C-alpha positions in Angstrom: 9.1 16.8 -23.1 6.2 17.3 -25.5 6.8 16.5 -29.1 5.2 19.8 -30.2 7.8 21.9 -28.4 8.4 25.1 -30.5 6.1 23.8 -33.3 2.8 25.1 -34.5 -0.3 23.3 -33.4 -2.6 23.4 -36.5 -5.8 24.5 -34.8 -8.2 27.1 -36.3 -8.6 29.8 -33.6 -8.6 33.6 -33.3 -5.1 33.5 -31.9 -3.8 31.5 -34.8 -5.2 34.0 -37.3 -3.4 36.9 -35.7 -0.3 38.3 -37.5 2.9 36.9 -36.1 4.3 40.4 -35.3 1.2 41.1 -33.1 2.0 38.1 -31.0 5.6 39.1 -30.7 4.7 42.7 -29.6 2.2 41.3 -27.1 4.8 39.0 -25.6 7.3 41.8 -25.5 4.9 44.1 -23.6 4.2 41.4 -21.1 7.9 40.7 -20.7 8.7 44.4 -20.1 5.8 44.6 -17.5 7.1 41.6 -15.6 10.7 42.8 -15.7 9.8 46.3 -14.4 7.1 45.2 -11.9 7.4 41.5 -11.0 5.0 41.6 -8.1 2.5 38.9 -7.2 -0.6 40.9 -8.4 1.1 41.5 -11.8 2.2 37.9 -12.0 -1.3 36.7 -11.1 -2.9 39.0 -13.7 -0.4 37.8 -16.4 -0.9 34.2 -15.6 -4.7 34.6 -15.8 -4.4 36.4 -19.1 -2.2 33.6 -20.5 -4.7 31.0 -19.4 -7.4 32.9 -21.3 -5.2 33.1 -24.4 -4.5 29.3 -24.2 -8.3 28.6 -23.9 -9.0 31.0 -26.9 -6.3 29.3 -28.9 -8.0 25.9 -28.4 -4.7 24.2 -27.7 -5.1 20.5 -26.7 -3.8 19.4 -23.4 -1.1 17.3 -25.1 0.5 20.5 -26.3 1.8 21.4 -22.8 5.3 20.1 -22.3 5.6 17.1 -19.9 8.6 18.2 -17.8 10.7 15.4 -16.3 10.7 14.6 -12.6 14.2 16.0 -12.0 13.0 19.5 -13.1 10.4 19.6 -10.4 13.0 18.0 -8.0 15.4 20.9 -8.7 12.7 23.5 -8.1 11.8 21.8 -4.8 15.5 21.6 -3.8 15.9 25.3 -4.5 12.9 26.0 -2.2 14.3 23.9 0.5 17.7 25.7 0.3 15.9 28.9 1.0 13.9 27.6 4.0 16.7 28.3 6.6 17.0 31.9 5.4 13.3 32.6 6.1 9.8 32.8 4.7 10.6 35.9 2.7 13.4 34.1 0.9 11.1 31.2 0.0 8.4 33.7 -1.3 11.0 35.5 -3.4 12.2 32.2 -4.8 8.7 31.3 -5.8 8.2 34.7 -7.3 11.3 34.4 -9.5 10.3 30.9 -10.5 6.8 32.0 -11.5 8.4 35.0 -13.4 10.6 32.7 -15.4 7.9 30.1 -16.2 5.5 32.9 -17.3 8.1 34.3 -19.7 8.8 30.9 -21.2 5.0 30.2 -21.5 4.4 33.4 -23.4 7.3 32.5 -25.8 5.9 29.0 -26.3 2.5 30.4 -27.1 4.0 32.2 -30.1 5.6 29.0 -31.4 2.4 27.0 -30.9 0.1 29.4 -32.7 2.4 30.7 -35.5 3.7 29.0 -38.6 7.5 29.2 -38.8 7.3 30.7 -42.2 5.7 33.8 -40.8 8.4 34.5 -38.2 11.0 36.0 -40.5 8.7 38.3 -42.4 7.2 39.6 -39.2 10.6 40.3 -37.7 11.7 42.0 -40.8 8.6 44.2 -40.8 8.9 45.1 -37.1 12.6 45.9 -37.5 12.1 48.0 -40.7 12.9 51.4 -38.9 16.3 50.0 -38.0 17.3 49.8 -41.7 17.8 53.5 -41.7 20.7 52.9 -39.2 22.1 50.3 -41.6 21.2 47.4 -39.3 21.0 44.1 -41.1 17.4 43.5 -40.1 16.6 40.9 -42.8 19.7 38.8 -42.0 18.9 38.8 -38.3 15.3 37.9 -39.0 16.4 34.9 -41.1 18.8 33.8 -38.4 16.1 33.9 -35.7 13.6 32.1 -38.0 16.0 29.4 -39.0 17.1 28.9 -35.4 13.5 28.4 -34.3 12.9 26.1 -37.2 16.0 24.0 -36.6 15.8 23.6 -32.8 13.0 21.0 -32.9 14.8 19.1 -35.6 17.9 19.0 -33.5 16.0 17.8 -30.5 14.4 15.0 -32.7 17.9 14.1 -33.9 19.2 13.8 -30.4 16.3 11.6 -29.3 17.0 9.4 -32.3 20.7 9.2 -31.6 20.0 8.4 -27.9 17.6 5.6 -29.0 20.1 4.2 -31.4 22.7 4.1 -28.7 20.5 2.1 -26.4 20.1 -0.5 -29.2 23.8 -1.0 -29.5 25.3 -4.3 -28.0 26.4 -4.0 -24.4 30.0 -3.0 -24.1 32.4 -4.4 -21.6 33.1 -2.6 -18.3 36.4 -1.3 -19.6 34.8 0.2 -22.8 32.0 1.8 -20.8 34.5 3.4 -18.5 36.5 4.8 -21.4 33.5 6.2 -23.4 31.4 9.2 -22.4 27.8 8.7 -23.6 26.9 12.4 -23.4 30.0 13.4 -25.4 29.3 10.8 -28.1 25.7 12.0 -28.5 26.7 15.7 -28.6 29.5 15.0 -31.1 27.0 13.1 -33.3 24.4 15.8 -32.9 27.0 18.5 -34.0 27.8 16.4 -37.1 24.2 15.9 -38.0 23.5 19.7 -37.4 26.4 20.6 -39.7 25.2 18.4 -42.4 21.6 19.7 -42.1 22.9 23.3 -42.1 24.7 22.6 -45.4 21.7 21.1 -47.0 19.5 23.9 -45.8 21.9 26.5 -47.2 21.9 24.8 -50.6 18.1 24.7 -50.6 17.8 28.4 -49.7 20.3 29.3 -52.4 18.4 27.2 -55.0 15.2 29.1 -54.1 16.6 32.6 -54.6 18.5 33.3 -51.3 17.4 34.5 -47.9 15.5 37.4 -49.3 12.7 35.1 -50.2 12.3 34.2 -46.5 11.5 37.8 -45.5 9.5 38.8 -48.7 6.3 37.0 -47.8 3.4 39.5 -47.8 1.4 40.0 -44.7 0.7 42.5 -42.1 -1.5 43.6 -39.2 -5.2 44.1 -39.5 -8.2 45.2 -37.4 -8.1 42.0 -35.3 -4.4 42.7 -34.5 -5.2 46.2 -33.3 -7.9 44.8 -31.1 -5.6 42.1 -29.7 -2.9 44.7 -28.9 -5.4 46.9 -27.2 -6.5 44.0 -25.0 -2.8 43.4 -24.1 -2.3 47.0 -23.2 -5.5 47.1 -21.1 -4.4 44.0 -19.2 -0.9 45.5 -18.6 -2.4 48.8 -17.4 -4.9 46.9 -15.2 -2.2 44.8 -13.7 -0.2 48.0 -12.8 -3.3 49.6 -11.3 -4.1 46.5 -9.2 -0.5 46.5 -7.9 -0.7 50.1 -6.9 -4.0 49.6 -5.1 -2.8 46.6 -3.1 
């Protein structure tokens, strides 16, 4: 997988300069459109729009994740399992696969073009109306932001633990049979994650608590209104194309 998975790619582009909440709302609108109307015209229009967004964001080719061979093997195996059912089943499988990959790509675009420090304030701003219902918006925003920030670190730790295990002396056949490598790596990863969580909690407390994570100023501007208008136009155009075909 790419080393920039769920991390911002520091490139100066119009997409990077948008407010984080604008990107979340745009991804939400696209997700709702695909869930309500996951047809081929809508999927094609959405994929074309995402390609234009990637080009506008000026993301380097190295940003795209390099999926392992077994991932594509599983997709091919799933298609082969649907062949005996008929052509319609294969097309529906391809449609569902394209639907899932499109949703994942739209989520990754937010991570690649948004600093992690802007996620929590944007979520707190978008969820502000829920405060009247006594919903802990700020706490939820902090949890989501810290999860997105900690996942790449956890992946790096697991890669490091896996590499360290490979450097260990070769065990005997009896020892290899009694030890589960996956269980060892997961246990070590949980221990490292717990230690990092404790250190992160102490650091947040020393800096004034979680309220500082959602108090960062910022909000939508004119370019954000233009961007959301473009997203709405694309969604409406995709629906019209689907109705006309």
